[in-house]
C-alpha positions in Angstrom: 104.3 81.7 13.3 100.5 80.1 12.8 100.1 77.2 11.4 97.3 76.4 8.9 96.6 72.7 9.8 93.9 72.4 7.2 96.3 72.7 4.6 98.4 70.2 7.1 95.1 67.8 6.9 94.6 68.0 3.4 98.6 67.2 2.2 98.0 63.9 4.7 94.9 63.1 2.6 96.3 63.0 -0.8 99.2 61.2 0.9 96.7 58.5 2.1 95.6 58.1 -1.1 98.8 58.2 -3.3 100.0 55.3 -0.4 96.7 53.0 -1.1 96.8 53.7 -4.3 100.3 52.1 -4.6 100.1 49.9 -2.3 96.9 48.1 -4.1 99.5 48.3 -7.0 101.8 45.9 -5.1 99.3 43.6 -4.4 98.2 43.3 -7.5 101.4 42.9 -8.7 102.1 40.0 -5.8 98.6 38.3 -6.8 99.6 38.0 -10.0 102.9 36.7 -10.1 101.8 33.9 -7.3 99.0 33.1 -9.6 101.1 31.8 -12.3 100.0 29.0 -15.2 100.6 26.1 -12.7 98.7 27.3 -10.1 95.9 28.0 -12.8 96.4 24.4 -13.9 96.0 23.1 -10.3 92.7 25.7 -9.8 91.0 23.9 -12.3 91.9 20.6 -11.4 90.5 21.1 -7.6 87.4 22.7 -9.3 86.4 19.9 -10.9 87.7 17.3 -7.7 88.9 18.7 -4.5 89.9 15.1 -3.7 93.2 15.0 -5.4 96.1 14.7 -3.9 98.8 16.5 -4.2 101.0 13.4 -5.7 97.8 12.8 -8.1 98.1 16.5 -9.3 101.6 16.5 -9.6 101.9 13.3 -11.9 98.7 14.8 -13.9 100.1 17.7 -14.9 103.6 16.8 -14.8 104.9 18.8 -11.4 106.6 18.7 -8.5 104.4 17.6 -5.3 106.3 20.0 -3.4 105.6 22.7 -5.5 102.0 21.5 -5.8 101.6 21.9 -2.0 103.3 25.1 -1.9 101.3 26.7 -4.4 97.8 25.3 -3.6 98.9 26.6 0.3 99.4 29.8 -1.0 96.5 29.9 -2.7 94.2 29.2 0.1 96.2 31.8 2.8 95.4 34.5 0.4 92.0 33.2 0.1 92.4 32.9 -4.0 90.7 29.7 -3.2 89.2 27.6 -0.6 88.3 23.9 -0.9 85.1 22.5 0.9 82.8 20.2 0.9 79.1 21.1 -1.2 76.1 18.6 0.1 73.5 17.2 -1.8 70.6 19.0 -0.1 68.4 15.8 -1.6 70.5 13.0 -0.3 70.1 14.6 3.2 66.3 15.2 2.9 66.1 18.5 1.7 63.4 18.2 -0.8 61.9 22.1 -1.1 64.8 24.2 -2.2 64.4 27.8 -3.5 66.1 30.6 -5.2 64.7 33.8 -4.1 64.7 37.5 -5.2 63.9 40.2 -2.8 63.8 43.7 -3.9 64.0 45.9 -0.3 64.5 49.3 0.7 68.4 50.1 0.2 68.5 51.9 3.4 67.8 49.1 5.5 69.5 46.3 3.2 72.0 46.0 5.8 69.7 45.1 8.5 67.3 42.9 6.3 70.9 41.0 5.6 71.5 40.3 9.1 67.9 39.3 9.9 67.7 36.8 7.3 71.0 35.0 8.0 69.6 34.4 11.4 67.4 31.3 9.6 69.6 28.1 10.0 68.0 27.0 6.8 69.3 30.1 4.3 72.7 28.5 2.8 73.6 31.3 0.8 73.0 35.2 0.6 74.3 38.1 -1.4 73.1 41.3 -2.8 72.7 42.3 -6.1 71.6 45.0 -8.7 68.8 45.0 -11.3 65.7 43.3 -11.0 66.6 42.3 -7.4 68.6 43.5 -4.5 69.1 40.6 -2.3 69.2 36.9 -3.9 69.1 33.7 -1.6 69.0 30.8 -1.8 67.1 28.4 1.0 66.5 24.4 1.9 63.8 23.4 3.8 62.5 19.2 4.2 58.9 20.1 4.2 56.7 22.2 1.7 55.0 24.1 4.6 58.5 25.5 6.1 59.5 27.1 2.8 55.9 28.6 2.4 56.1 29.8 6.0 59.5 31.2 5.7 58.4 33.4 2.6 55.0 34.4 4.0 55.6 34.5 7.6 59.4 35.1 7.9 61.0 37.1 4.7 57.0 39.1 4.4 57.2 40.9 7.7 60.3 42.1 7.6 60.2 45.8 7.1 61.9 47.2 4.2 60.7 43.9 2.2 58.7 45.0 -0.9 59.1 42.2 -3.5 59.7 38.4 -3.1 60.2 36.1 -6.1 60.5 32.3 -5.2 61.6 29.6 -8.0 61.7 26.4 -7.1 65.2 24.4 -7.6 64.5 20.9 -9.5 68.4 20.3 -9.5 72.3 21.3 -9.5 73.4 20.0 -12.8 77.0 19.1 -12.0 80.1 19.6 -14.3 82.3 16.4 -15.1 84.2 15.1 -12.4 87.2 14.3 -13.8 86.8 10.5 -14.7 85.5 10.0 -11.4 82.1 8.8 -11.7 79.1 8.9 -8.7 76.6 6.0 -8.4 73.1 7.1 -8.4 71.9 9.3 -5.6 69.2 7.2 -2.9 67.9 9.1 0.1 70.1 8.5 3.5 69.9 9.0 6.5 72.6 10.8 8.9 73.3 10.4 12.6 75.1 13.2 14.6 78.2 12.8 13.7 78.2 12.7 9.7 76.2 15.9 10.2 79.2 17.2 12.1 81.7 15.6 9.6 79.8 17.7 6.8 79.6 21.1 8.8 83.5 20.5 9.2 84.2 20.0 5.8 82.0 22.8 4.3 84.6 25.2 5.9 87.5 22.8 5.3 87.6 20.2 2.4 90.9 19.4 2.8 91.8 18.3 6.7 94.4 16.4 8.7 92.3 13.5 9.5 93.8 13.2 13.3 93.0 16.7 13.8 89.3 16.5 13.0 88.9 13.1 14.9 90.3 15.1 17.9 88.0 17.9 17.4 85.2 15.8 17.0 85.9 13.6 19.5 85.9 10.3 17.4 88.4 7.9 16.1 90.7 8.8 12.9 89.0 5.4 11.7 85.9 6.0 11.8 86.8 10.3 10.3 88.1 8.2 7.2 85.5 5.9 6.8 82.5 7.7 7.6 84.0 10.8 4.8 84.8 7.9 2.3 80.9 6.9 3.0 79.7 10.6 2.5 81.6 11.0 -0.6 80.5 7.2 -2.2 77.4 7.5 -1.8 77.1 11.2 -3.4 76.2 12.7 0.1 78.9 15.5 -0.7 81.3 16.3 -3.5 84.8 18.1 -2.4 85.7 21.2 -4.9 87.9 24.5 -4.9 86.2 27.4 -4.9 87.7 30.5 -6.5 87.4 33.9 -5.7 86.5 35.9 -8.0 88.0 39.4 -7.0 91.2 38.0 -6.4 91.3 36.7 -10.0 90.0 40.0 -11.9 87.1 38.9 -11.8 84.4 42.0 -10.8 81.7 41.5 -13.1 79.9 38.0 -11.8 76.1 37.3 -12.5 73.2 35.2 -12.0 71.3 34.7 -15.6 67.6 33.2 -15.2 67.2 31.7 -18.6 63.5 30.7 -20.1 63.9 27.9 -22.8 62.3 25.2 -24.9 61.7 22.4 -22.2 62.8 19.8 -24.0 66.1 21.3 -24.9 66.6 21.9 -21.1 69.0 19.1 -20.9 70.9 19.8 -23.5 71.1 24.0 -22.2 72.4 22.6 -19.4 75.2 19.9 -20.6 76.7 23.1 -22.8 76.3 25.9 -20.4 78.5 23.3 -17.9 81.3 23.5 -20.8 81.9 27.2 -20.9 84.9 27.9 -18.1 82.9 30.9 -17.3 80.2 29.3 -15.4 80.5 28.0 -12.3 76.9 27.0 -11.1 73.8 25.3 -13.2 70.4 25.1 -11.6 67.3 23.9 -12.9 64.3 25.0 -11.9 60.6 24.6 -11.9 58.4 27.7 -12.2 58.8 30.8 -14.5 62.3 30.1 -15.9 64.1 26.9 -16.4 67.5 27.3 -15.7 69.5 29.5 -13.1 73.3 29.8 -14.2 76.3 31.8 -12.3 79.3 33.3 -14.8 81.8 35.0 -13.6 83.4 37.8 -15.6 86.3 40.5 -15.5 84.5 43.7 -16.7 80.8 44.4 -17.8 81.9 44.8 -21.3 83.5 40.9 -21.1 80.5 39.5 -19.8 77.7 41.3 -22.6 80.0 39.8 -25.3 79.8 36.2 -23.3 75.9 36.7 -23.3 76.1 37.9 -27.1 78.5 35.4 -28.5 77.7 32.4 -26.2 74.7 32.3 -24.3 72.7 33.9 -27.5 73.9 31.5 -29.9 72.2 28.7 -27.5 69.3 26.6 -29.8 66.3 26.7 -27.7 66.7 29.4 -25.2 63.6 31.9 -25.6 64.3 34.8 -22.7 67.4 35.6 -20.7 67.1 37.7 -17.5 70.5 38.9 -16.1 70.7 39.7 -12.6 74.4 41.8 -11.2 76.0 39.7 -8.8 77.0 42.2 -5.4 79.7 41.9 -3.1 78.5 40.9 -0.4 77.9 37.0 0.0 77.1 35.0 3.3 77.2 31.4 3.7 76.0 28.9 6.0 78.0 25.7 6.7 74.9 25.2 9.2 71.5 25.5 5.7 72.3 21.5 5.4 73.0 20.4 8.6 71.7 22.5 11.1 72.3 22.0 15.0 70.2 18.7 16.5 
């Protein structure tokens, strides 16, 4: 008797398809049960200020301290959030920062991304759909360095067809839940400060003893230096959600042209929307860049129509759908010495 292995392979493929569909459903159910209302409330507080201790959160939300710790650990272990330091580039001497959009040959997009991220000043990279295929945020200390990066680095990469550069004037931060920060003043950082910042950009709630051992310094030094970095607004520590884990699959960057006298007011309104996670003022062509999370395209469209379009002073919008690939470089604002 002869066995038809072709039919067997088809059946196996069908089994695998069904198996992964069921597995996906199970994972979604587990994730839904894990991210309950209490977890979302904790996440919302940490998004505004990742410095909150478990005790402070428990008191603020009327929840048991052990429960708070367990839910934070579960969200971190399941990649629902990361808690890390977000440096203020200007405080570290990076005065020429830019949001760059690239139109590239899609056949070479992986090779192009790999070549771009070898530059330490590239802080963030993501793929996108629409006007651009690749989006970058870069930090440079000198104007000529930014020019050189664009003209001699990006423009010479095989497959890069078009480059648009938008200078970042400032990042408009959301309210910090009553924890006010002093006015920013430029500071000089030594190697220990920079090493601590890089570690906090990977883990914003470290064990100070472990961090001290890793960096070869004392625990009081770690505590004192971190307190200084926070006090001087050199860094802020926040929780950053993973949109895919929360069911947000239509995420976008939006560029706005506005009436100049209303830029500050518009930034304030954008920061009031829970869907908006990033607001930046730009210096040329467009006036504002903001990032938005959305569950699906229809909801994103409704948000743009019912909320953004209703804001007085917006003259035009450009929507760029963000892709799945995302790169974050902890050396971007503190490159190795």
